[in-house]
C-alpha positions in Angstrom: 83.6 85.5 33.9 80.7 84.1 36.0 83.3 82.1 38.2 85.3 85.2 38.7 82.2 87.1 39.9 81.3 84.4 42.4 84.8 84.2 43.6 84.8 87.9 44.2 81.5 87.8 46.1 82.7 84.9 48.3 85.9 86.8 49.1 83.9 89.8 50.1 81.6 87.8 52.3 84.6 86.0 53.9 86.2 89.3 55.0 82.9 90.7 55.9 82.1 87.9 58.4 85.7 87.9 59.7 85.4 91.5 60.4 81.9 91.1 61.9 83.3 88.5 64.3 85.9 91.0 65.6 83.2 93.5 66.1 80.9 91.2 68.0 79.0 92.6 71.0 80.9 92.2 74.3 79.7 89.2 76.4 80.0 90.8 79.9 80.3 88.7 83.0 79.4 90.6 86.1 79.5 88.8 89.5 79.6 89.8 93.2 82.9 88.7 94.8 83.9 88.5 98.4 87.2 89.2 100.2 88.3 90.4 103.5 90.2 93.2 105.1 91.5 92.6 108.7 88.4 90.3 109.5 86.0 92.7 107.8 83.9 91.1 105.0 84.1 93.1 101.8 81.8 92.6 98.8 83.0 93.8 95.3 81.7 93.5 91.8 83.9 92.0 89.2 83.2 92.7 85.5 85.0 91.5 82.3 84.3 90.5 78.7 84.2 86.7 78.3 84.9 87.1 74.7 88.4 88.3 75.3 90.9 85.6 75.9 93.7 85.8 78.5 94.5 88.7 80.7 93.8 92.5 80.3 94.5 95.7 82.1 92.5 96.1 85.2 90.7 99.2 86.6 89.3 99.5 90.2 86.3 101.6 90.6 85.7 103.4 94.0 82.1 104.3 94.8 80.3 107.7 95.7 79.7 108.3 99.3 76.4 106.4 99.0 78.4 103.0 99.0 78.8 100.3 96.4 75.5 100.5 94.6 74.3 99.8 90.9 76.0 103.0 89.7 79.5 101.8 90.6 78.6 98.4 89.1 77.4 100.1 86.0 80.8 102.0 85.5 82.6 98.6 86.0 80.6 97.0 83.2 81.2 100.0 80.9 84.9 99.5 81.6 84.6 95.8 80.8 82.9 96.9 77.5 86.0 98.8 76.7 88.1 95.6 77.0 89.3 96.1 80.6 88.8 94.0 83.7 87.1 96.1 86.3 86.1 95.7 89.9 83.9 98.0 91.9 85.2 97.8 95.3 83.6 98.0 98.8 85.0 100.9 101.1 82.5 100.6 103.8 82.5 96.8 104.5 79.7 94.1 103.9 78.4 96.1 100.9 76.8 98.7 103.3 75.1 101.6 101.6 73.7 104.9 102.9 70.1 105.9 102.4 70.5 109.5 103.4 73.2 112.1 102.9 73.7 112.3 106.7 74.4 108.7 106.9 76.6 108.9 103.7 78.6 111.7 105.1 79.0 109.7 108.4 80.3 106.7 106.6 82.7 108.5 104.4 84.1 111.0 107.0 84.9 108.1 109.3 87.0 106.5 106.8 88.7 109.8 105.8 89.4 110.4 109.5 90.8 106.9 109.9 92.7 106.7 106.6 95.0 103.9 107.5 91.7 101.7 107.4 90.8 103.1 104.0 94.2 102.5 102.7 94.1 98.9 104.0 90.7 98.4 102.4 91.8 99.7 99.0 95.0 97.7 98.9 93.4 94.5 99.9 90.8 94.9 97.2 93.6 95.6 94.8 95.5 92.6 95.7 92.4 90.4 95.4 91.8 92.0 92.0 95.3 91.4 90.7 94.9 87.6 91.5 92.0 87.2 89.1 92.8 85.1 86.1 91.6 87.9 83.7 93.8 90.7 85.1 97.1 91.8 84.0 98.6 92.5 87.4 101.3 94.8 86.0 98.6 97.1 84.4 96.3 98.5 87.1 94.5 101.8 87.4 91.9 103.2 89.7 88.9 105.6 89.2 86.6 107.2 91.7 83.4 109.2 91.9 82.7 111.8 94.6 84.0 110.3 97.8 85.9 107.7 95.6 87.5 110.3 93.7 89.1 111.6 96.9 90.1 108.0 97.8 92.0 107.4 94.6 93.7 110.8 94.6 94.9 110.1 98.2 96.1 106.6 97.2 98.2 108.2 94.5 99.6 110.9 96.9 100.6 108.1 99.3 102.6 106.3 96.5 100.5 103.1 96.5 102.5 100.6 94.4 101.3 99.1 91.1 99.0 102.0 90.2 99.7 103.4 86.8 97.1 106.0 86.9 94.1 107.4 88.8 91.1 109.3 87.7 88.7 111.5 89.8 85.2 112.4 88.7 83.8 115.2 90.8 85.9 114.0 93.7 87.4 115.6 96.9 90.6 117.4 96.3 91.7 117.6 100.0 94.9 115.9 100.9 95.1 113.5 103.9 98.8 113.7 103.5 100.0 116.2 100.8 102.0 114.7 98.0 105.8 114.9 98.3 108.4 115.2 95.5 109.1 111.6 94.1 106.3 109.9 96.1 103.5 109.9 93.3 104.1 107.2 90.8 100.7 107.3 89.2 99.6 109.7 86.4 96.6 111.8 87.5 93.4 112.9 85.8 90.9 115.2 87.6 87.4 115.8 86.0 85.7 118.6 87.7 82.5 120.4 87.5 82.9 124.2 87.3 79.8 124.8 89.5 80.5 122.1 92.0 79.4 123.6 95.4 81.3 121.0 97.4 84.7 122.1 96.1 86.1 125.6 96.7 88.2 127.7 94.5 90.9 127.6 97.3 90.9 123.9 97.3 91.4 123.8 93.6 94.3 126.1 93.7 95.8 124.3 96.6 95.5 121.0 94.7 97.1 122.4 91.6 100.0 123.9 93.6 100.5 120.6 95.6 100.7 118.6 92.4 103.1 121.1 90.6 105.4 121.2 93.7 105.5 117.5 93.9 106.3 117.0 90.1 103.3 115.0 89.5 102.1 114.3 85.9 98.5 115.5 86.1 95.6 117.1 84.1 92.8 118.9 85.6 89.8 119.4 83.3 86.8 121.7 84.1 83.4 121.4 82.7 81.4 124.8 82.5 78.2 124.7 84.3 78.5 121.2 85.8 77.5 120.5 89.4 78.5 117.9 91.6 77.8 114.3 90.6 77.6 115.5 87.1 78.2 111.9 85.8 75.4 110.1 87.6 72.0 110.1 86.1 70.4 109.5 89.5 71.9 112.8 90.8 68.8 115.0 89.8 66.6 112.7 91.8 69.0 112.9 94.8 69.1 116.6 94.5 65.4 117.0 94.5 64.8 114.5 97.3 67.4 115.7 99.7 67.7 119.4 98.6 71.5 119.2 97.9 73.2 120.8 94.9 74.0 117.8 92.7 72.7 117.3 89.1 73.4 115.1 86.1 75.1 116.8 83.1 74.9 114.6 79.9 77.4 116.5 78.0 80.0 116.6 80.8 79.3 112.9 81.5 80.1 112.0 77.9 83.1 114.3 77.6 84.7 113.1 80.8 84.3 109.5 79.9 85.9 110.1 76.6 88.8 111.7 78.5 89.0 108.7 80.7 89.2 106.3 77.7 92.0 108.4 76.3 93.7 108.4 79.7 93.7 104.6 80.2 94.9 104.0 76.6 97.8 106.3 77.3 98.8 104.7 80.7 98.3 101.2 79.5 100.0 101.8 76.0 97.0 100.4 74.2 
């Protein structure tokens, strides 16, 4: 009887330890990477879990209008913790960052006015990312924040190949070129703050109508009371320092991230 008792304990410990190894903490590798677009040096940030063997779906992260800063890198690491490979990409070149909203507005508006340059930079980043040994090149998505949200939505509108889905967090909804029937291959998720002062009601209605007319598979989720930049904990400081209507909303941040997780599982069939 004593032997049977010991065997039962050993069996339990074997399964417990095996399960614990599966639930081990992610071992995140985060490194700065360099690539180029038409002679312009670009600096990205690649993150993945070293504990996962082989290739895994990849997610590009497009920064806010401030440029590729710690916040975009943080989101890349969070995606890596979920088991994806992620790369925060550089849209301004040479890792350039803005220190003031006027400067950020100048950087972002220049790219939106010369969208062929923005598209070149996005595609070159994606092609570089797809070549990484940890990335499943057949399973690529993109997410963006603020300016970056507008970038990924416009990439989807233009039918960029190999994008299974895009998600925009408090991003611009204005089309560089409106979506046409059959052009948009990616599924679209828009996560929007109801009190966002940078996005008008007319822009929201125009976006929804555009998506519906083009037959796009999209979801538009609104968070009551949330202002622009509701996912960024630094938004309160930015709002106070520069007197702009941005603010962090912990509930909307958590809820929108959960929506992203479900969205990625859906498009990658995980």
